[in-house]
C-alpha positions as CSV (number, residue, x, y, z in Angstrom):
1,M,113.3,-19.6,42.9
2,N,114.0,-19.0,39.2
3,K,112.7,-22.4,38.3
4,K,109.5,-21.8,40.1
5,Y,109.1,-18.5,38.3
6,L,109.6,-20.2,34.9
7,I,107.1,-22.8,35.6
8,K,104.6,-20.2,36.6
9,E,105.3,-18.2,33.5
10,K,104.7,-21.2,31.2
11,R,101.4,-22.0,32.9
12,E,100.3,-18.4,32.2
13,E,101.3,-18.7,28.5
14,R,99.3,-22.0,28.2
15,R,96.3,-20.4,29.9
16,E,96.4,-17.4,27.5
17,K,96.7,-19.8,24.5
18,R,93.7,-21.8,25.7
19,Q,91.6,-18.6,26.1
20,L,92.6,-17.4,22.7
21,F,91.6,-20.8,21.2
22,F,88.2,-20.7,22.8
23,V,87.6,-17.1,21.5
24,L,88.6,-18.1,18.0
25,C,86.3,-21.2,18.1
26,S,83.4,-19.1,19.3
27,L,83.9,-16.6,16.5
28,F,84.1,-19.5,14.0
29,F,80.9,-21.1,15.2
30,V,79.0,-17.7,15.2
31,F,80.2,-16.9,11.7
32,F,79.2,-20.3,10.3
33,A,75.9,-20.2,12.2
34,N,75.1,-16.9,10.6
35,V,76.1,-18.2,7.2
36,S,74.0,-21.3,7.7
37,T,71.0,-19.1,8.7
38,A,71.5,-16.8,5.8
39,Q,71.3,-19.8,3.4
40,Q,68.0,-21.0,5.0
41,I,65.8,-18.2,3.6
42,K,65.3,-17.3,-0.1
43,V,63.0,-14.7,-1.8
44,A,62.2,-14.6,-5.5
45,I,59.6,-13.2,-8.0
46,D,58.6,-14.7,-11.3
47,T,59.1,-11.4,-13.1
48,A,60.3,-7.9,-12.3
49,S,57.9,-6.2,-14.7
50,I,54.1,-6.6,-15.1
51,L,51.2,-4.9,-16.8
52,I,48.6,-3.0,-14.8
53,G,46.3,-5.6,-13.1
54,E,48.6,-8.5,-14.0
55,E,49.5,-11.1,-11.3
56,L,53.0,-11.2,-9.9
57,K,54.1,-14.2,-7.9
58,L,56.3,-13.8,-4.9
59,T,58.0,-16.9,-3.5
60,L,59.4,-17.3,0.0
61,S,61.5,-20.4,0.4
62,V,62.9,-21.8,3.7
63,E,65.0,-24.9,4.4
64,V,64.5,-26.2,7.9
65,D,64.7,-29.3,10.0
66,T,61.7,-31.6,10.2
67,I,60.9,-30.5,13.8
68,D,61.2,-26.7,13.2
69,L,58.1,-24.5,13.4
70,V,57.9,-21.9,10.5
71,V,55.4,-19.0,10.4
72,F,55.1,-17.1,7.1
73,P,53.7,-13.5,6.9
74,E,50.0,-13.0,6.2
75,A,48.8,-9.6,5.0
76,K,46.3,-8.0,2.6
77,S,49.0,-5.9,1.0
78,L,52.8,-6.0,0.8
79,G,53.9,-2.3,0.6
80,L,51.8,-0.7,-2.2
81,L,51.1,-4.0,-3.9
82,E,47.8,-5.7,-3.2
83,V,47.8,-9.4,-2.2
84,I,45.2,-11.0,-4.4
85,A,46.0,-14.7,-3.5
86,S,47.9,-16.5,-0.8
87,Y,48.6,-20.0,-2.0
88,K,49.1,-23.1,0.1
89,I,52.6,-24.0,1.4
90,D,54.4,-26.5,-0.9
91,T,56.6,-28.9,1.1
92,L,59.6,-30.7,-0.5
93,R,61.9,-33.1,1.3
94,N,65.7,-32.7,0.9
95,K,67.4,-35.6,2.7
96,S,66.9,-34.9,6.4
97,K,65.4,-31.4,5.9
98,Y,62.3,-29.8,4.5
99,I,62.1,-27.1,1.9
100,L,58.9,-25.0,2.5
101,N,57.8,-22.8,-0.4
102,K,55.1,-20.1,0.1
103,E,53.7,-18.2,-2.9
104,Y,51.7,-14.9,-2.9
105,G,49.9,-13.4,-5.9
106,L,50.4,-9.6,-6.0
107,T,49.1,-6.9,-8.4
108,Q,48.8,-3.1,-8.8
109,F,46.5,-1.0,-10.8
110,D,48.6,2.1,-11.1
111,S,51.8,2.2,-13.2
112,G,55.1,3.0,-11.6
113,H,58.0,1.4,-9.7
114,Y,57.2,-0.4,-6.5
115,T,59.2,-2.0,-3.7
116,I,58.2,-5.3,-2.1
117,P,59.4,-4.6,1.4
118,Q,61.4,-7.0,3.6
119,Q,59.3,-9.8,5.0
120,K,59.6,-11.3,8.5
121,I,59.6,-15.1,8.8
122,I,59.5,-16.7,12.2
123,I,61.4,-20.0,12.7
124,N,61.2,-21.5,16.2
125,S,60.4,-18.1,17.8
126,K,63.3,-16.4,16.0
127,I,62.6,-13.6,13.4
128,F,64.5,-13.7,10.1
129,I,64.3,-10.9,7.5
130,T,64.2,-11.3,3.7
131,D,65.6,-8.9,1.1
132,S,63.4,-6.3,-0.5
133,L,62.7,-6.4,-4.3
134,L,61.9,-3.8,-6.9
135,V,59.0,-4.3,-9.3
136,E,57.9,-2.3,-12.4
137,V,54.2,-1.9,-13.3
138,R,53.7,-0.8,-16.9
139,D,50.7,0.7,-18.7
140,V,48.8,-1.2,-21.4
141,V,49.9,0.2,-24.8
142,V,47.0,0.8,-27.2
143,D,47.7,1.1,-30.9
144,T,45.1,3.7,-31.9
145,S,45.8,3.0,-35.6
146,K,44.4,-0.5,-35.2
147,Q,42.0,-0.1,-32.4
148,K,39.1,2.3,-33.4
149,L,37.8,4.8,-30.9
150,F,34.1,5.4,-30.5
151,D,32.0,8.2,-29.1
152,I,30.4,7.8,-25.7
153,K,26.9,6.5,-26.2
154,P,24.0,8.8,-25.3
155,V,21.8,8.2,-22.2
156,I,18.8,6.2,-23.1
157,E,15.6,5.8,-21.2
158,I,14.7,2.5,-19.8
159,D,11.5,1.1,-18.4
160,K,11.0,1.2,-14.7
161,P,11.9,-2.3,-13.4
162,S,8.9,-4.3,-12.3
163,E,8.4,-4.8,-8.5
164,E,10.4,-7.7,-7.1
165,F,7.2,-9.1,-5.5
166,P,3.9,-8.5,-7.3
167,M,1.7,-6.7,-4.8
168,W,-1.5,-8.2,-6.2
169,I,-0.4,-11.5,-4.9
170,A,-0.2,-10.0,-1.4
171,Y,-3.7,-8.6,-1.8
172,V,-5.1,-11.9,-3.0
173,V,-3.4,-13.7,0.0
174,I,-5.0,-11.1,2.4
175,G,-8.4,-11.7,0.7
176,L,-8.0,-15.4,1.1
177,L,-7.1,-15.0,4.8
178,L,-10.2,-12.9,5.4
179,L,-12.3,-15.5,3.6
180,G,-10.7,-18.3,5.7
181,I,-11.5,-16.4,8.9
182,L,-15.1,-15.9,7.7
183,L,-15.5,-19.6,6.9
184,Y,-14.1,-20.4,10.3
185,F,-16.6,-18.2,12.1
186,L,-19.5,-19.5,10.0
187,F,-18.7,-23.3,9.9
188,F,-16.2,-24.3,12.5
189,R,-16.5,-21.8,15.4
190,K,-19.4,-22.7,17.6
191,T,-21.7,-19.9,18.8
192,K,-22.4,-19.3,22.5
193,A,-25.9,-20.7,22.0
194,E,-24.5,-23.9,20.4
195,R,-21.9,-24.3,23.2
196,E,-24.7,-23.9,25.8
197,E,-26.8,-26.4,23.9
198,E,-24.0,-28.9,24.0
199,N,-23.4,-28.4,27.7
200,K,-27.1,-28.3,28.6
201,L,-28.4,-30.8,31.1
202,A,-31.5,-32.8,30.7
203,P,-34.6,-30.9,31.9
204,F,-35.1,-32.8,35.1
205,E,-31.4,-32.6,36.1
206,E,-31.4,-28.9,35.2
207,A,-34.5,-28.3,37.4
208,I,-32.9,-30.1,40.4
209,Q,-29.7,-28.1,39.9
210,H,-31.7,-24.8,39.9
211,L,-33.3,-25.8,43.2
212,A,-29.9,-26.5,44.7
213,Q,-28.7,-23.1,43.5
214,L,-31.8,-21.4,45.0
215,D,-31.0,-23.0,48.4
216,S,-27.5,-21.6,48.3
217,K,-28.6,-18.0,47.6
218,G,-29.9,-17.4,51.1
219,L,-32.9,-15.5,49.9
220,L,-35.1,-16.6,52.9
221,A,-32.5,-15.4,55.4
222,A,-32.5,-12.0,53.6
223,N,-36.3,-11.9,53.7
224,E,-36.5,-11.8,49.9
225,Y,-39.6,-14.0,49.7
226,K,-40.9,-12.5,46.5
227,K,-37.7,-13.3,44.6
228,Y,-37.5,-16.7,46.2
229,Y,-41.1,-17.7,45.2
230,S,-40.7,-16.3,41.7
231,E,-37.6,-18.5,41.0
232,L,-39.1,-21.5,42.8
233,T,-42.3,-21.5,40.6
234,D,-40.2,-20.8,37.5
235,V,-38.2,-23.9,38.0
236,L,-41.4,-26.1,37.9
237,K,-43.0,-24.1,35.0
238,K,-39.8,-24.4,32.9
239,Y,-39.7,-28.1,33.4
240,L,-43.3,-28.5,32.5
241,D,-42.9,-26.2,29.5
242,E,-40.2,-28.5,28.1
243,K,-41.6,-31.9,29.0
244,V,-45.4,-31.6,29.4
245,Y,-46.9,-28.7,27.4
246,D,-45.5,-25.7,25.6
247,N,-47.3,-22.8,27.3
248,A,-46.5,-23.5,30.9
249,L,-44.2,-20.5,31.3
250,E,-46.9,-18.1,30.1
251,S,-49.8,-19.7,32.1
252,T,-51.2,-18.3,35.3
253,S,-51.5,-20.4,38.3
254,D,-55.1,-21.3,37.7
255,E,-54.4,-22.1,34.0
256,L,-51.5,-24.3,35.0
257,I,-53.6,-26.4,37.5
258,E,-56.4,-26.6,35.0
259,Q,-54.1,-27.9,32.3
260,L,-52.5,-30.5,34.6
261,E,-56.0,-31.8,35.6
262,L,-57.0,-32.1,32.0
263,L,-53.8,-34.1,31.2
264,R,-54.4,-36.4,34.3
265,D,-58.1,-37.0,33.3
266,S,-57.1,-37.8,29.7
267,G,-54.5,-40.3,30.9
268,K,-51.6,-38.5,29.3
269,L,-50.1,-37.5,32.6
270,P,-51.0,-40.0,35.4
271,I,-50.2,-38.0,38.5
272,S,-52.2,-38.0,41.8
273,K,-54.9,-35.5,42.7
274,E,-53.1,-34.9,46.0
275,A,-49.9,-33.8,44.1
276,I,-52.0,-31.4,42.0
277,A,-53.7,-30.1,45.1
278,E,-50.4,-29.6,47.0
279,L,-49.0,-27.7,43.9
280,N,-52.1,-25.5,43.8
281,V,-51.5,-24.5,47.5
282,V,-47.9,-23.6,46.6
283,L,-49.0,-21.5,43.6
284,K,-51.6,-19.7,45.6
285,T,-49.0,-18.8,48.3
286,S,-46.6,-17.6,45.5
287,D,-49.3,-15.4,44.1
288,L,-50.0,-13.8,47.5
289,V,-46.3,-13.2,48.1
290,K,-45.7,-11.7,44.6
291,F,-48.9,-9.6,44.2
292,A,-50.3,-9.0,47.8
293,K,-46.9,-8.6,49.5
294,S,-47.7,-11.5,51.9
295,Q,-44.8,-12.9,53.8
296,P,-45.1,-16.5,55.1
297,D,-42.8,-17.9,57.7
298,E,-39.6,-19.6,56.7
299,G,-40.8,-23.0,57.5
300,T,-43.8,-22.7,55.1
301,A,-41.4,-21.6,52.4
302,R,-39.2,-24.7,52.9
303,V,-42.2,-27.0,52.8
304,D,-43.3,-25.3,49.5
305,R,-39.8,-25.9,48.2
306,N,-40.0,-29.6,49.0
307,T,-43.5,-29.8,47.4
308,I,-42.1,-28.4,44.1
309,E,-39.2,-31.0,44.2
310,K,-41.8,-33.8,44.9
311,M,-43.9,-32.6,42.0
312,L,-40.8,-32.7,39.7
313,H,-40.1,-36.3,40.7
314,E,-43.7,-37.4,40.3
315,T,-44.1,-35.7,36.9
316,K,-40.9,-37.3,35.7
317,Q,-42.2,-40.7,36.6
318,A,-45.5,-40.0,35.1
319,I,-44.1,-39.0,31.7
320,P,-44.0,-42.1,29.5
321,E,-40.7,-43.1,27.9
322,P,-40.4,-42.2,24.3
323,T,-40.9,-45.0,21.8
324,E,-38.5,-45.9,19.1
325,E,-40.6,-44.2,16.6
326,D,-40.5,-41.0,18.7
327,L,-36.8,-41.2,19.1
328,L,-36.4,-41.7,15.3
329,L,-38.6,-38.7,14.6
330,N,-36.6,-36.6,17.0
331,E,-33.3,-37.7,15.5
332,Q,-34.6,-37.0,12.0
333,Y,-35.8,-33.6,13.1
334,R,-32.4,-32.9,14.7
335,I,-30.6,-33.9,11.5
336,A,-32.9,-31.7,9.4
337,Q,-32.3,-28.8,11.7
338,E,-28.5,-29.2,11.5
339,R,-28.7,-29.4,7.7
340,K,-30.8,-26.3,7.6
341,K,-28.3,-24.5,9.8
342,K,-25.4,-25.6,7.6
343,R,-27.2,-24.7,4.4
344,K,-27.9,-21.2,5.9
345,K,-24.2,-20.8,6.8
346,F,-23.1,-22.0,3.4
347,I,-25.3,-19.4,1.7
348,Y,-23.9,-16.7,4.0
349,A,-20.3,-17.8,3.4
350,S,-20.8,-18.0,-0.4
351,V,-22.4,-14.6,-0.7
352,T,-19.7,-13.1,1.6
353,G,-16.9,-14.9,-0.2
354,V,-18.1,-13.8,-3.7
355,A,-18.5,-10.2,-2.4
356,L,-15.0,-10.3,-1.0
357,I,-13.5,-11.6,-4.2
358,I,-15.4,-9.0,-6.2
359,L,-14.2,-6.2,-3.9
360,T,-10.6,-7.5,-4.1
361,V,-10.8,-7.6,-7.9
362,I,-12.3,-4.2,-8.1
363,G,-9.6,-2.8,-5.7
364,L,-6.8,-4.4,-7.7
365,G,-8.3,-3.3,-11.0
366,V,-8.6,0.3,-9.8
367,K,-5.0,0.3,-8.6
368,Y,-3.3,-1.5,-11.4
369,G,-5.9,-1.4,-14.2
370,F,-8.3,-4.3,-15.1
371,S,-6.5,-5.2,-18.3
372,E,-3.1,-5.4,-16.5
373,L,-4.7,-7.4,-13.7
374,K,-6.2,-9.9,-16.2
375,D,-2.9,-10.3,-18.0
376,E,-1.0,-10.7,-14.7
377,V,-3.4,-13.5,-13.6
378,F,-4.1,-15.3,-16.8
379,G,-0.9,-14.3,-18.7
380,H,-0.3,-12.6,-22.0
381,P,2.0,-13.8,-24.8
382,T,3.7,-10.4,-25.5
383,K,3.8,-9.6,-21.8
384,E,5.9,-12.8,-21.2
385,L,8.2,-11.8,-24.1
386,L,8.6,-8.3,-22.7
387,E,9.4,-9.5,-19.1
388,G,11.5,-12.5,-20.2
389,K,15.3,-12.7,-20.8
390,W,16.5,-10.7,-23.8
391,I,19.4,-11.6,-26.1
392,R,21.8,-9.2,-27.8
393,S,23.3,-10.5,-31.0
394,A,24.5,-9.5,-34.5
395,Y,22.7,-10.6,-37.7
396,G,23.8,-10.5,-41.3
397,D,26.9,-9.1,-43.0
398,P,27.3,-6.2,-42.5
399,A,25.6,-6.9,-39.2
400,I,22.6,-5.4,-37.5
401,V,23.3,-5.6,-33.7
402,V,20.0,-5.7,-31.8
403,T,18.5,-6.9,-28.5
404,T,15.5,-9.1,-28.9
405,P,13.2,-11.2,-26.6
406,K,14.0,-14.3,-28.6
407,V,16.9,-15.4,-30.8
408,L,16.1,-14.8,-34.5
409,K,16.3,-17.7,-36.8
410,R,17.7,-17.6,-40.3
411,V,15.1,-17.5,-43.1
412,S,16.1,-19.1,-46.4
413,N,14.2,-19.5,-49.7
414,E,14.9,-19.1,-53.4
415,Q,13.4,-15.6,-53.6
416,L,15.8,-14.3,-50.9
417,E,18.7,-16.0,-52.5
418,A,17.9,-14.4,-55.8
419,M,17.7,-11.0,-54.1
420,N,21.1,-11.7,-52.4
421,T,19.3,-11.1,-49.1
422,Q,20.2,-12.5,-45.6
423,S,17.0,-12.7,-43.5
424,F,16.5,-13.5,-39.8
425,G,13.1,-13.5,-38.1
426,Y,10.8,-14.5,-35.2
427,G,7.1,-14.9,-35.3
428,S,4.6,-14.3,-38.1
429,M,2.7,-11.4,-39.5
430,T,-0.6,-12.9,-38.2
431,G,0.8,-13.6,-34.7
432,N,1.0,-11.4,-31.6
433,F,4.5,-10.2,-32.5
434,A,6.9,-10.6,-35.4
435,L,10.4,-9.3,-36.1
436,V,12.4,-9.5,-39.3
437,L,16.0,-8.3,-40.0
438,N,17.1,-8.1,-43.6
439,T,20.5,-7.4,-45.1
440,T,20.7,-7.1,-48.9
441,Q,23.9,-6.7,-50.9
442,I,23.5,-4.4,-53.8
443,P,24.7,-6.1,-57.1
444,E,27.6,-4.6,-58.9
445,T,25.5,-3.9,-62.0
446,A,23.1,-1.9,-59.8
447,Q,26.0,0.0,-58.3
448,D,27.4,0.9,-61.8
449,A,23.9,2.1,-62.8
450,L,23.7,4.3,-59.7
451,S,27.1,5.7,-60.4
452,Q,26.2,6.6,-64.0
453,M,22.8,8.1,-62.9
454,N,24.5,10.2,-60.3
455,S,27.7,11.0,-62.3
456,D,26.8,14.7,-62.3
457,S,26.6,14.9,-58.6
458,E,29.1,17.3,-57.0
459,N,29.4,15.3,-53.8
460,E,31.0,12.0,-54.5
461,E,29.8,10.5,-51.2
462,E,26.2,10.8,-52.4
463,E,26.8,9.3,-55.8
464,Q,25.5,5.8,-54.9
465,K,22.8,6.7,-52.5
466,I,19.6,4.7,-52.9
467,D,16.1,6.1,-52.5
468,L,15.2,4.5,-49.2
469,E,11.6,5.7,-49.4
470,Q,11.2,3.8,-52.6
471,V,12.7,0.7,-51.0
472,N,10.0,0.9,-48.3
473,E,7.3,1.2,-50.9
474,M,8.6,-2.0,-52.6
475,T,8.5,-3.8,-49.2
476,L,4.9,-2.7,-48.7
477,Q,4.0,-4.0,-52.2
478,R,5.5,-7.4,-51.2
479,L,3.3,-7.3,-48.1
480,A,0.3,-6.7,-50.3
481,Q,1.2,-9.6,-52.4
482,Q,1.3,-11.8,-49.2
483,G,-2.3,-10.8,-48.4
484,A,-2.2,-7.5,-46.6
485,T,-5.1,-5.2,-47.3
486,D,-6.2,-1.7,-46.3
487,L,-2.6,-0.5,-45.8
488,I,-2.3,2.9,-44.1
489,V,1.2,4.2,-44.8
490,K,3.2,7.1,-43.3
491,Q,6.9,7.7,-44.1
492,E,9.4,9.9,-42.3
493,E,13.1,10.2,-41.8
494,Y,14.4,8.1,-38.9
495,S,17.3,8.9,-36.7
496,G,18.2,7.4,-33.4
497,N,21.0,5.7,-31.5
498,G,23.4,6.9,-34.2
499,L,21.3,5.5,-37.1
500,S,19.7,7.4,-39.9
501,G,17.3,6.1,-42.5
502,M,13.7,6.1,-43.7
503,K,10.8,4.8,-41.5
504,A,7.5,3.5,-42.9
505,F,4.7,2.8,-40.4
506,G,1.0,2.4,-40.2
507,S,-1.6,-0.4,-40.0
508,L,-2.9,-3.2,-42.3
509,N,-5.5,-5.9,-42.2
510,I,-4.6,-9.5,-42.9
511,K,-6.6,-12.8,-42.8
512,N,-5.7,-15.0,-39.9
513,P,-5.4,-18.6,-41.3
514,V,-6.2,-20.1,-37.9
515,T,-9.3,-18.2,-37.0
516,G,-10.4,-17.2,-40.5
517,G,-11.1,-13.7,-39.3
518,V,-9.4,-10.4,-40.4
519,Q,-6.8,-9.2,-38.0
520,A,-5.8,-5.6,-37.6
521,T,-2.0,-5.3,-37.3
522,N,0.4,-2.4,-36.9
523,Y,3.8,-2.4,-38.7
524,E,7.0,-0.5,-38.7
525,I,9.7,-0.7,-41.4
526,I,13.1,1.1,-40.9
527,T,15.5,1.0,-43.9
528,F,19.2,1.9,-43.7
529,Q,22.0,2.0,-46.3
530,Q,25.5,1.0,-45.2
531,G,28.0,1.1,-48.1
532,N,26.8,-1.3,-50.7
533,A,24.2,-3.0,-48.5
534,L,20.6,-2.3,-47.6
535,Q,19.5,-3.2,-44.1
536,Q,15.9,-3.3,-42.8
537,I,14.2,-3.8,-39.4
538,I,10.6,-4.9,-39.8
539,V,8.1,-5.4,-37.0
540,F,4.5,-6.5,-36.8
541,Y,2.2,-6.4,-33.8
542,Q,-1.5,-6.4,-33.0
543,K,-3.3,-3.2,-32.5
544,D,-4.0,-2.0,-28.9
545,D,-1.2,-4.3,-27.6
546,N,0.7,-2.1,-25.2
547,Y,3.2,-4.8,-24.4
548,A,4.1,-5.3,-28.0
549,A,4.5,-1.6,-28.5
550,K,7.0,-1.6,-25.6
551,I,8.8,-4.5,-27.2
552,V,9.1,-2.6,-30.5
553,K,10.5,0.5,-28.7
554,K,13.0,-1.5,-26.8
555,V,14.2,-3.3,-30.0
556,M,14.5,-0.1,-32.0
557,D,16.3,1.7,-29.2
558,S,18.9,-1.1,-29.0
559,A,19.6,-1.4,-32.7
560,E,23.0,-0.6,-34.0
561,L,24.7,-1.0,-37.4
562,K,28.0,-2.7,-37.3
563,K,30.3,-0.6,-39.5
564,T,32.0,-2.2,-42.4
565,E,35.8,-2.1,-42.2
566,E,37.2,0.3,-44.8
C-alpha cells in the first residue's frame, strides 16, 4: 500500500516538473521573440536641430525575412512637421534577410521644439511602433551690422496689361466669315431659278407632263371647264412660244392660227392644214368656254385634249433639227451668258467685300484708334520694344540699376577713357529710341579744387557738391557738336524712386544720315551725383511717338542708384 502511494507521489512530482519546464520554455521563447522583434525596427534622424525651412531626414529601418510583407506609413505631415518628400525604399541584403530603409523629408517654418510622433509599421499584418523623437527648429540669425536694412519701396503705377487675346483679330475673323458667307451665296449657292433651270425638262416632255397633270386634277368631273380649257390651251401656247415663235403666249386664238398658217406656207413649219383646222376648232371652243360661259360635254373636252396632244407631236416632228452651226451658236450664247452672270456676281462680291472691309476698319479704328490699329496690324519698332521682354541689370561702378527693353552694350572710345567715363547704350540719336547710361569718376585734382572752393561752407556734406545744372549744359553742348540744332532746353530738379538730381529735357533737330532729312527728336537728361561719381541717364525718342514716351517713363521709374559701400 505504502509502495503504491510512493510510486504515485513520484509520478505527481515528475508531472509538476514537466509542467514547470514547459512554462519556463514558453516564457523564454516569448522573451526572446520580443527581443528579436524589438531589434527588427530602427528609427533615426540625420540631425536634431534645423533652421526654419531646412529639410530634416527621418529614416525608418526594418530587418525582415525575404518573404515578409512590410507597409511603411504615408502621410502629409508627421505631427506638426510637414512631409515635403517621401523617398523610395532602399533595399539591402543581409545574408538571408532584407534591410528596408524608408526616408522622409520633413520641415517646419516656425521656430520651436517639435516631436516626431511614434510611427506604425505593419509587418505581415502585425503592427509595430517606433520611438518618438525630439527636433529643434531654429530661427535664421541676421547680423544687422553686416546686412543693411532698406526702407519699403513706395507703390508705383504700372501700365494696364494688354489683353491676352487682341480683340481686333476676332473682329477681322468675323469680317472674313461674313465675307466668306457672302461669296458662298453669290458664287457657289445656286438660286431657285438656277436650280429650276437645271431640273427643267425639254419643252416637248414638259408639255406632255403638264397634260398628264391636267388629267389627274379631275377638273372635268368638277365641272370646272373654264379652268380646264385655260390650262389646256396654255400647254400648247407655251410649247409654241419656246419652239416656234416668241409671242405665242400673248397671241389671241386668231393671231395664233394666222401665224401657224404663215409659217406653214413659208415652209418653216411643215404641218398639215387639217392639224391647223382641228386646232382652230379647239381654240374657238376654248374662247366660248372662257368668255361666253359655254359648257361642252365631257366627251368633247377629252377629244379637244387629244387634239392638243396630236398637235404637239406633229409640231415636234415638223420642227427641223438644229444644225451644228446652230448648236455652236447656242453654246457660245450660253457660255457668254454664264460669263456675264459670273462677272456680275464678282462685281457685287467685290463691292460688298470692300465695303465690309472698310466698315470693319472704321469700327476698329473708332474703338481702338486708327493709329493703334495701324501699328497693331503693320507693327511699330517702339511698340515691339514696349511689349517685349524687359531686362533689369546694373551698369557702371557705382552702378545704375535700371530695367530696359534691350541689354545695353558698353561704349568705348578715347574720349570716354580720357574723361574716365563708363558708358552703356542702345540705339542712336537718329533712330526711333536711344538710351545711354554714363558713370564718370571725378578726378582727385577736381575733388581737391572743389574742396578748396567750398572750404568756407558750414555743412561739410555739401563741400564737394557739383553743379548738376552746369553738367547738363555741358552735355547739351556735346550734343550740339554732334550735329544737334534748334535745341529747346528746360531744366528742373528731379526726384523719384529715391533719387534726386537735375533733369534737362526738351527737343532738338538732327539730320538723319539715312534719309537725309531733318528729324525732330525729344530728349531727357537726368544727372545724379553719388560720392565722387557723376551718373547720367540720357534718352532720345522721336516726337509724337507715344510708345517711346511710355518706354522712357518705364525706364525712369525703374532706375535706382546702387549705393557705394562706405
